[in-house]
C-alpha positions as CSV (number, residue, x, y, z in Angstrom):
1,M,19.5,71.1,20.7
2,R,22.9,69.9,20.7
3,I,24.0,65.8,22.4
4,P,27.2,66.4,23.5
5,R,29.8,64.5,21.8
6,T,30.8,61.4,24.4
7,T,33.9,60.6,24.8
8,S,34.1,56.8,24.3
9,P,30.9,54.2,23.2
10,A,32.2,52.1,26.8
11,L,32.5,54.5,28.6
12,L,28.8,56.4,27.4
13,F,27.3,52.2,28.2
14,A,28.9,52.3,31.9
15,F,26.9,55.5,32.3
16,V,24.1,54.4,30.8
17,L,23.9,51.0,32.7
18,T,25.7,52.4,36.2
19,L,22.2,55.4,35.8
20,V,19.9,52.4,35.5
21,W,20.8,50.7,38.4
22,L,21.2,53.8,40.8
23,I,17.4,55.2,39.3
24,L,16.6,51.3,39.9
25,V,18.3,51.0,43.4
26,L,16.3,54.8,44.7
27,T,13.0,53.4,43.1
28,A,12.4,50.1,44.7
29,P,11.3,51.1,48.0
30,M,8.6,52.6,46.3
31,M,7.6,50.4,44.1
32,V,6.8,49.0,47.3
33,E,3.6,49.7,49.6
34,S,5.3,52.0,52.0
35,G,6.5,50.0,55.7
36,T,6.2,46.6,54.2
37,L,10.7,46.3,54.8
38,T,12.0,47.8,57.7
39,D,14.5,45.3,59.0
40,L,16.7,44.0,56.6
41,S,19.9,44.3,58.9
42,G,21.8,40.8,58.2
43,V,25.4,39.6,56.7
44,V,27.2,40.0,53.4
45,G,27.3,37.0,51.3
46,G,22.8,35.7,53.0
47,H,19.9,35.7,52.0
48,E,18.2,36.2,55.3
49,N,15.2,38.3,53.4
50,D,14.0,35.8,51.3
51,D,10.3,35.4,52.8
52,Q,9.8,39.6,52.8
53,F,10.7,39.9,49.8
54,A,8.4,36.3,48.0
55,D,5.6,38.9,48.0
56,L,6.9,42.2,46.6
57,P,7.1,42.6,42.2
58,A,9.4,41.2,39.9
59,L,11.4,44.0,39.4
60,P,12.2,46.0,43.7
61,R,12.2,42.4,44.3
62,A,14.8,41.6,41.6
63,V,16.3,44.7,43.4
64,Y,15.9,43.8,46.6
65,W,17.6,39.6,46.5
66,L,21.1,41.4,44.7
67,G,21.4,43.8,48.2
68,D,20.6,41.2,50.6
69,A,23.3,39.3,48.5
70,E,26.2,41.8,48.3
71,C,25.1,44.1,51.4
72,H,24.3,43.9,55.7
73,Q,22.2,46.1,55.0
74,L,22.5,46.7,58.4
75,V,19.2,48.6,60.6
76,N,20.8,51.4,61.3
77,R,23.6,52.2,57.9
78,S,20.5,52.4,55.5
79,Y,18.2,55.2,55.1
80,F,14.5,54.5,53.8
81,I,12.0,56.1,51.2
82,N,8.1,55.8,51.6
83,D,9.2,53.7,55.6
84,N,11.2,51.8,53.3
85,Q,14.9,50.5,53.8
86,M,17.3,51.1,51.0
87,P,18.1,47.4,49.2
88,F,22.2,49.1,50.4
89,C,23.2,50.6,53.1
90,A,23.9,53.8,52.7
91,R,28.3,53.4,51.6
92,D,26.9,51.5,48.9
93,L,24.7,53.9,47.6
94,G,27.2,56.9,47.9
95,L,29.2,54.8,45.4
96,F,26.7,53.8,42.8
97,A,26.0,57.7,42.8
98,G,29.6,57.9,42.6
99,V,30.4,55.2,39.6
100,T,27.3,56.8,38.4
101,A,28.5,60.6,38.6
102,G,32.1,59.4,37.7
103,F,31.0,57.8,33.5
104,G,29.2,60.5,33.9
105,L,31.4,62.9,33.1
106,C,33.9,60.6,31.7
107,A,32.2,59.8,29.6
108,F,31.8,63.7,27.3
109,V,34.4,65.2,29.1
110,R,38.5,63.5,28.8
111,L,40.5,63.5,31.9
112,K,43.9,63.0,32.2
113,V,44.5,62.5,36.0
114,N,47.8,61.0,38.2
115,P,47.0,58.1,39.3
116,V,47.8,58.6,41.9
117,L,45.6,61.0,43.4
118,L,42.6,59.0,42.4
119,I,44.5,55.9,44.3
120,L,44.7,59.3,47.3
121,G,41.3,59.5,47.0
122,L,40.6,56.0,48.5
123,V,41.8,57.4,51.6
124,P,38.3,58.5,53.0
125,I,36.5,55.8,52.8
126,G,39.1,53.3,53.3
127,I,39.4,55.5,57.1
128,D,36.2,55.8,57.4
129,G,34.5,51.6,57.1
130,G,38.4,50.7,57.9
131,L,37.9,52.4,61.7
132,Q,33.8,51.5,61.8
133,A,35.5,47.2,61.3
134,V,38.4,47.0,63.7
135,T,37.3,49.7,66.5
136,D,33.6,50.4,68.1
137,Y,34.0,54.0,66.2
138,E,30.9,54.2,64.6
139,S,30.6,56.6,61.2
140,T,27.0,58.9,60.3
141,N,25.5,58.0,57.4
142,I,25.8,61.2,55.8
143,L,29.5,60.5,56.4
144,R,29.7,56.9,54.9
145,L,27.3,58.2,51.3
146,A,29.5,60.5,51.4
147,T,32.9,59.2,51.7
148,G,31.3,55.9,49.4
149,I,30.6,59.1,45.9
150,L,34.2,59.2,46.5
151,A,35.2,56.2,46.2
152,G,33.2,55.2,43.4
153,I,34.2,58.4,41.3
154,V,37.5,57.8,41.8
155,L,37.3,54.2,40.9
156,A,34.4,54.9,37.7
157,L,37.3,57.5,37.2
158,L,40.0,54.5,37.0
159,L,38.1,52.6,34.9
160,S,37.7,55.6,32.7
161,Q,42.2,56.1,32.4
162,F,42.0,52.6,31.3
163,V,39.8,52.8,28.2
164,F,41.2,55.9,27.5
165,A,45.0,54.2,27.6
166,L,43.4,51.7,25.2
167,Q,42.0,54.1,22.7
168,E,45.4,55.4,22.6
169,D,47.1,52.2,21.8
170,R,44.5,51.5,19.3
171,K,45.0,55.4,17.0
172,G,48.9,54.2,17.7
173,S,48.3,51.3,15.4
174,K,46.3,52.4,13.2
175,K,49.2,55.5,13.3
176,R,52.1,53.5,12.6
177,P,54.3,52.3,9.5
178,Q,53.3,49.4,8.1
179,P,56.8,48.4,6.5
180,P,56.8,47.7,3.1
181,Q,56.6,45.1,1.0
182,E,59.7,43.2,-0.6
183,A,58.9,42.7,-4.3
184,G,59.8,39.0,-5.9
185,K,58.7,37.5,-2.8
186,P,56.6,33.8,-3.0
187,G,53.4,34.5,-2.5
188,Q,52.9,37.8,-3.2
189,G,51.0,38.8,-6.2
């Protein structure tokens, strides 16, 4: 079996890192006894659920602790695995999956995408999340997941464009001819 050539070690590293994180987020509810974590609702930036995590094994405790700090974890906006609420909401789960997919693609396929198109890819999450924030519109978990995946892919593609641009700049600077040195100048041996 032939391993495909990567476009960038940095993008391969980003893919592996985000893949490991996605796997941890998806498996954390399975590392906990079924039905242990059923309502983690809180606010972003708080640690309202520390008491629920106290008896968890170290790895799922760490993932849930980060989720508690960085996500509202509203029960109606989250998926459940093993009768346990996920450590992050549906939209965040979509973002993690999308970033992983985007870096996975760009680690092996060099894409050149117009940044304007990438920015347009953020419009759906902006509309869905924005309307929820300022009106009484309530999205669905499927739509949250889908807009999160799209936004995650866009984010990874956008970051990959910067990596590709840096690579091109480095290649260009290596190929530029150096000015000839004049003979007889002091300090040249």
